[in-house]
N, C-alpha and C positions, 0 to 999 in steps of 0.2 A: 494277276494271278486270278488263278480259277478258286480252288480250296484253300482256307489257310484255316490252319490245325489253333487254337487257342486253350492254352491249360493254365490252368493253377498251381501253382507248386503248392504248400505245405496241404497234409494231408491226401491230393492228389496223384497229381507226378513223384513228387518226395515220399521218399518211405517214411516209417515207424519213427525215424530217429530225424527224421528232416533231412537228407539226403539221398539225391543221386542216385540210385543200382549203379554197378559194374554195369549189368546188363541193359537199364534202360539208356546208359551213355552211348554202352556201341549201337543199340538200337537207333537212337537219336542222328548216328553218324552217318546208319547205312540208310536212312530216310531222307536225310539231306542226299545224298551221293544218289539217291533215287529223284530229285529233284523235290521231295514234298517240302511243301513250306509249314515249318512249325513255328509257337513262340508262345510267349507264357503274357497271362494275366494273373497279377498277384499283388500282393499290401506291400511286399519286398522292398526295400528301398535297390539301388541298382547295387553297394555294396552290400545287400544283403544273398549277390546272387553267384558267391564264391563257391555255392552249394553246384552251380552247373558248370561247374570245370570240367573238362572232356567233352564238352558237347556245346560246342559252340554254336551260338542261336545266330541266323542271319535278316529275320525278317526285324522290325522295329520291337520295345516291348511295351508293356503295359502296365507300371508300377506304382505302387503308393495308394492300391487300392482304386484305380482306376481315376488320379488326379494326374499324373505326370505319363509320356508319351516321349521312346527314347530309342534314338538307336542303340544297335545291338553291339557295333564292334567300334562307334569311334563313344560311344555314349552323351552324342548331342542329346539336347532339351531340344524335342519336335513341338513338344506342345504342352499346357500345365495349368494346371488351376489349385490355387490353396485359399485357405480358410481365411474369410476376412476376419479385424482382430475384433469387431462387433460380433460376428458369429460363435469364435473363443471363447469369450466374456458370457454370453448370453447361455451356452451349453456348460460354463464352468458354475454358472448361478443353480442351471438345474440339476447336476451334480452334488456341491455340495448341499442344497435344500433339502436332497434325499440322502443327506448323510454318507456321501461316497467321497474317495479321493481316488480321483484320476490321474493319471498322465498323459502328458504333452509329446508328441511329435513332431520335431520338427526337421528341416534343414537351414545349417547355420550360413556364415558367409564363405564356408568354404565347402557348399554343398558338400557336407559330411553329417549323419544322421545324430540328431543328440536326442535321446528321452530324457523330459523332467517330470520329477517329483517333489512336493513338498515337505519341507523335513517335520512337520506336523499329520504326515500321512498315517492311514492307521497298518497297526503289524503286518496287515499283510500283504499291502505294498511295501514293505521293510523287506518282509522273508523273499517275496516275490523279485525284487530287483537285488536281495542279497545272493539266492540262485544264479541268475542271472551271471550277475557279475564271477560267481564261482566257475562259473562255464565260458569264460574269457569274452566275454562281451563289455564293450567298454562303453558302449552310448549312451551311460544312465550318469547325470544328475543331479545334484539335489537345492534346492532353490528356497528362498521363504514361501515365496508365491509362482504361480505359472506366470503370472502379467508380465513376472520383469523379461520371461522371453518372447513375447508379442512382437516385438523388431527382427523376429526369425521366420522365417516359411511356416506356416505351420500345417501340416496335412492329417494330423489325427486327434482325438481324445479319445482315449478308452479307461473305462473305470471297469471292474470285476465285481461281482455279485450274485444273489438270488435271482433267475430268470424270472420268477413272478413278479419280484420287484421292477428289476429293468423294463420289461417290457408295460410296466404303466409310464413310465420315462418318453417310451420311443413318439409318442404323440407332442409332447409338451418342445422335445431335440429337433423333429422336424418344422417346429414351428419358425426356428431360425434359421430356415432357407439351405442348412445343410442336410448332407445325407446320412444318415440314423441306422442303423442296424444290430441285431443280436448275432456274436460268434461265438461259437461253442468251443470253447479249448482245444488246444489240438499239442503244444511246444510249453502250455502251462495249463493244470486243472480250472476248471468251474466256466462261466458263462460269462460275457464278458459285452458290454454296450458299447460301439463303436462312432465317433462320427467321423464323416471325411464332407472334405468338399463336394464330392460326386460318388456315384457309383462307378460301378467298371464298365457300365452302360456306356456312359459317355467317351471315357478311355477307347473302349473296342472302336465306337462308330468311329474316332477319331481315327482309329488305326486301322480300319476298312477304306477312309477315306484317301488314306495315305497311301494301302498298298492296291488301293482296287483291286483287292479282294472281291471278288464274285459269291463266296459262299464261306461262312462261316463256323466252324462245327467246335464245339465250345465244351470243354473236359473240368467239371468242378467236384466242391464236397462240402462248402460251408457256407453259413446265413450271406459271406461278403459278392457269393458268386451269383446270385439272385439277378445281380446286374448283367454280368456277366453272359447269364441265359437271356436274358430280355433282348441284348442287342446280335445273339446267334440263330443260326438256320436251323442246327440241330444241335440239342441238348444233350450232352450225356455225364453222365453222373457214374461215381464209381459208389462202387459198394460198401463203403465206410460213411458214403455221405447221408447227412442230417438227414431226419426226415420231412423238412420242409424244400431242400433241395431234390429229393427225390421225387419227389411230387411235380417236380417244374422239368423235370427231365423226361426226354423222349426216348431215354436209351439208359437201362443201368447197367454197365457190366463191370471186372470186379475189382477186388480191394487195391488201395493204393500199393499193399505191401508184396503186392503179385505183380505187378510191373503192368498194369492195365491198361494204361495208357498207351502208350508203347504201342501193346501189342492189338488196342484195336483199331491205330492209326495203319498201322499193316497192316491189319485185316481189309482195311477200308481199301487202302491201297493197293493191295495185292503186292505186298513188297513182303518177303523170303526173310524172316530174322535167322542170327546165325544159329542160334537150337534147334530150326526148320531147314535147315540146309544138308 
């Protein structure tokens, strides 16, 4: 394929409620019908893509922050990287040394995502878990120690805190050989420090190899999109992007709440959308 348009989801393609708007869903179907290749590079797992109902993606998907590339229709895993047990243990030591209570994201034996938190976690963690459960999120499990779940595939460690404090921990976490970055909350308030096996860059580079895309145009908004931008030929930030991502962009468009991504792709490809017809 010639050009592949690759978009982040939360804060970028999705609206302020973390959903695909009806307009964007219709626009994506129109783009597909016109032969435009669009896919996603997201921190979500496959089961988190229910928000894309109504817009069946065809190109492979970059999931779990770049750690997994998966076929869109069959769900077949084409490429994958996980955190080693040594990396998880080392990262946990850094978080705990700073008085932080991290969450561990894994895929269990049935490849369902689980999010583990410790019994002794602080009030902020328990409040976050309670809010997510109340919203219908059934992934969360309490354990005595996160090390109990190291037999599962580990893809994320994350902790919330003050940005100034979290920034100081980045060099220590990078020494583990994993990837670490700051993420400014979208579905939950605050700043998060996240540790993953790789950045989106590695997943996107594998996607380019698999699809033989000659050019990648990337859309992003947050800290984990720095890797996405690094692997792209053209970098586009939505208007609500963090200052750091805006600084990396070749172009800044409208906000995610205004369907800016699909409008930009349609403009670049010369495709007329429904409201313009």
